[in-house]
C-alpha positions in Angstrom: -3.6 -13.0 -10.6 -5.3 -16.5 -10.5 -8.8 -17.2 -10.4 -10.2 -17.6 -7.0 -14.2 -17.3 -7.7 -16.3 -20.3 -5.8 -13.0 -21.9 -4.3 -14.4 -20.3 -0.9 -17.4 -20.7 0.6 -19.8 -17.9 1.9 -19.7 -19.4 5.5 -15.7 -19.3 5.3 -15.6 -15.7 4.3 -18.3 -14.6 6.9 -16.4 -16.4 9.6 -13.0 -14.8 8.6 -14.5 -11.4 8.6 -16.5 -12.3 11.9 -13.6 -14.2 13.8 -10.3 -13.3 12.0 -9.4 -17.1 11.3 -11.2 -20.1 9.4 -9.7 -23.7 9.3 -9.7 -25.1 5.6 -10.3 -28.6 6.3 -8.0 -31.1 4.6 -6.3 -29.2 2.1 -3.5 -31.5 2.0 -3.7 -35.2 1.5 -2.4 -37.5 4.2 0.5 -38.6 1.7 1.4 -34.5 1.4 1.6 -34.0 5.3 3.7 -37.3 5.6 6.0 -36.2 2.9 6.4 -32.7 5.2 6.6 -34.5 8.5 9.2 -37.4 7.2 11.5 -34.4 5.6 11.4 -32.5 8.9 12.2 -35.2 11.2 15.1 -37.0 9.3 16.6 -32.9 9.1 16.2 -33.1 12.6 17.4 -36.6 13.4 20.4 -35.6 15.1 19.2 -32.9 16.6 19.1 -29.3 16.0 20.6 -28.0 12.6 23.3 -25.1 12.3 21.6 -22.0 11.2 18.6 -23.6 10.5 17.3 -24.3 13.9 16.9 -21.6 16.1 18.0 -23.1 19.5 19.4 -26.4 21.0 23.1 -27.9 21.1 24.0 -25.3 18.2 22.2 -22.3 19.1 21.7 -20.7 22.7 22.5 -23.6 24.2 21.2 -27.3 25.4 19.4 -28.3 28.1 18.5 -32.3 28.3 15.5 -31.6 30.6 13.5 -29.6 27.6 12.4 -31.4 25.1 12.6 -28.3 22.8 16.3 -28.3 23.2 16.7 -31.4 21.0 13.5 -30.2 18.7 14.3 -26.3 18.5 11.9 -24.7 15.9 13.3 -24.3 12.3 13.4 -20.8 10.8 12.6 -20.3 7.1 13.6 -24.0 6.0 12.2 -22.8 2.2 15.3 -20.3 2.4 17.9 -23.7 2.1 17.8 -25.3 -1.3 20.9 -27.3 0.1 19.0 -29.3 2.7 16.3 -31.7 2.3 13.5 -29.6 3.7 14.3 -26.6 1.5 12.4 -27.3 -1.5 9.8 -29.3 0.0 9.0 -26.2 2.2 9.3 -23.6 -0.5 7.0 -26.1 -3.1 4.3 -26.2 0.0 4.9 -22.3 0.6 3.7 -21.2 -2.8 1.1 -24.1 -3.1 -1.6 -22.8 -5.1 -4.4 -24.5 -2.8 -3.3 -21.4 -0.3 -3.8 -18.9 -3.1 -7.5 -18.7 -2.9 -7.9 -17.9 0.9 -5.0 -15.5 0.7 -5.9 -13.6 -1.8 -9.8 -13.3 -0.5 -8.3 -12.4 3.2 -5.7 -10.1 2.2 -7.7 -8.5 -0.3 -4.5 -8.0 -2.3 -2.0 -10.4 -4.4 -0.2 -12.1 -1.2 3.7 -12.3 -1.0 5.1 -15.0 0.9 7.9 -14.1 3.4 8.9 -16.3 6.0 8.0 -20.0 6.7 8.7 -21.9 10.0 8.5 -25.5 11.6 7.4 -26.6 14.8 8.0 -30.1 16.5 6.6 -29.3 19.8 7.3 -32.6 21.1 5.6 -34.1 24.4 6.1 -32.3 27.5 7.2 -29.0 25.6 6.0 -25.8 26.5 3.8 -23.7 24.5 3.9 -20.1 23.5 1.4 -17.5 25.2 -0.7 -15.4 23.5 0.4 -12.8 20.9 0.0 -11.1 17.6 2.1 -11.4 14.4 2.0 -8.2 12.7 3.9 -6.9 16.4 6.8 -8.5 14.8 6.2 -8.4 10.9 5.2 -4.6 11.5 3.3 -4.3 7.9 2.1 -0.8 7.2 -0.7 -0.2 6.2 -2.8 -3.2 7.3 -1.7 -6.7 8.6 0.0 -9.8 7.8 -1.8 -13.0 7.3 -0.6 -16.6 8.4 -1.2 -20.1 7.3 -1.0 -22.8 9.9 -0.7 -26.5 8.4 -1.2 -28.9 11.0 1.0 -31.7 10.6 -0.2 -33.6 13.4 -3.8 -34.0 14.8 -3.9 -30.9 17.0 -6.2 -30.6 20.8 -5.5 -29.3 23.9 -3.8 -32.4 25.2 -0.5 -32.0 22.6 -0.6 -28.3 22.9 -3.3 -27.0 20.3 -3.7 -23.7 19.0 -5.8 -21.0 20.9 -7.0 -17.9 19.2 -9.4 -15.1 20.3 -12.1 -14.5 18.2 -12.7 -10.6 17.1 -9.3 -9.7 18.8 -8.5 -9.0 14.8 -10.2 -5.5 15.2 -7.8 -4.5 17.9 -4.7 -2.3 17.9 -1.4 -4.3 18.0 -1.0 -4.6 22.1 2.7 -4.1 23.9 3.1 -7.5 25.2 3.7 -7.9 28.7 6.6 -10.5 30.0 5.3 -14.4 29.6 5.8 -17.1 32.1 8.8 -18.9 30.7 7.9 -22.3 32.9 4.9 -22.7 30.2 6.1 -20.8 27.5 8.9 -20.7 25.3 9.1 -17.2 24.2 8.8 -14.1 26.4 5.9 -12.3 25.2 1.9 -12.2 26.5 -0.9 -10.2 25.2 -4.1 -10.3 27.5 -7.3 -11.6 26.5 -9.4 -8.2 25.7 -12.3 -7.5 28.1 -15.5 -9.3 27.0 -13.2 -11.7 24.7 -12.0 -15.2 25.1 -9.4 -17.5 24.1 -10.8 -21.0 22.5 -9.0 -23.8 21.6 -8.9 -24.8 17.8 -9.0 -28.4 17.4 -7.5 -29.6 14.0 -6.8 -33.0 11.9 -3.5 -33.2 10.2 -3.7 -31.7 6.7 -6.1 -28.6 7.8 -5.0 -25.2 7.6 -5.5 -22.5 9.8 -5.8 -19.2 8.1 -5.9 -16.4 10.4 -5.3 -12.3 10.4 -1.8 -11.0 11.8 -3.5 -8.6 14.4 -5.7 -11.7 16.2 -4.4 -12.7 19.4 -3.4 -16.6 19.4 -0.9 -18.6 21.1 -0.7 -22.7 22.1 -1.1 -24.6 25.6 1.8 -26.7 26.6 2.2 -30.4 25.1 1.3 -32.4 28.0 0.6 -35.4 26.2 3.1 -38.4 27.0 3.8 -39.7 23.3 2.1 -37.1 20.9 4.0 -34.8 19.0 2.1 -31.6 17.8 4.0 -30.6 14.7 3.2 -27.8 12.3 4.6 -26.1 9.0 3.7 -22.0 9.1 4.2 -19.3 6.6 3.2 -15.8 6.7 2.4 -13.4 4.0 1.6 -10.0 3.5 -0.2 -8.1 0.7 1.9 -7.0 -2.6 0.7 -3.3 -1.9 2.3 -3.0 1.7 4.4 0.0 1.9 6.6 -1.4 4.2 7.2 -4.3 6.7 10.4 -5.2 8.9 13.6 -5.1 7.4 14.3 -8.9 9.0 12.3 -10.7 6.6 14.3 -10.7 3.4 12.0 -13.5 1.1 9.2 -11.8 -0.8 7.6 -13.9 -3.2 4.6 -14.2 -5.1 2.8 -17.3 -5.8 4.3 -17.3 -9.3 8.1 -17.0 -7.4 8.8 -13.9 -8.5 10.6 -11.4 -6.3 8.7 -8.6 -4.8 10.8 -5.3 -4.8 8.4 -2.6 -3.9 7.8 -3.0 -0.4 10.3 -0.7 1.6 12.0 -2.2 4.9 10.9 -0.5 8.2 13.4 -0.2 10.8 11.6 1.5 13.4 10.7 -0.1 16.7 7.1 -0.8 15.9 4.1 0.3 18.1 5.7 -0.3 21.8 9.1 1.5 20.3 11.6 -1.5 20.5 12.7 -3.4 17.4 11.5 -6.6 17.8 12.9 -10.0 16.7 11.0 -12.5 14.3 7.7 -13.7 15.2 7.0 -16.3 17.5 4.4 -19.6 17.8 
């Protein structure tokens, strides 16, 4: 266990408890953001990468009218040590600057289970509101996300929306999303009395949020701005079980965790779910 006392402000702790999310401003330096951005742009220079990229010319079909066909998200890049993005992703996934926030918010030792990279080029669709633990199915409790902004993020280029207070809600069974504006098919309505708000960020900021928080993103309506992000998911070390689809389970010391059982049940809605979307 690493020392965390004094590394978070009381205001950050109180905001997370109240709203279910908090932004750590400028946690990563400009040169680190550039390292991440350049590595992924170079990896995708010729389009989707077999196995690593989820969709596109090497995945579910290429559509020249869809910006996401050339720039699909990359799933678990940390698990590809032979690719340039692999070691970079793993290093930041276990970066010690993330640890005190995760340790505080999960109230346990955090275990890294997933990484993703999103390019979200100009005119790309967004992603409708959803909850991460609908997919990870951590029991008991929930998962935690660390969402690293690689570009400045606002409503124009498809920034994140969060629903403060929704982390206290049960996991909802999603409706079908409008695929004209969302690349994913799930949609969770904003509960009565709450509202979705935009979460503007600068490159190098990190958004930490509870796995039950309803969140999503808008389409990128800009003409020339990417909205790239590097995303990590973590679970408490004392979790009893989680989805069997998440094979990586590492402590911040890089040690594998073997005590979390796999669950193959269908989750709260009775249907076996795929990996989470952002």
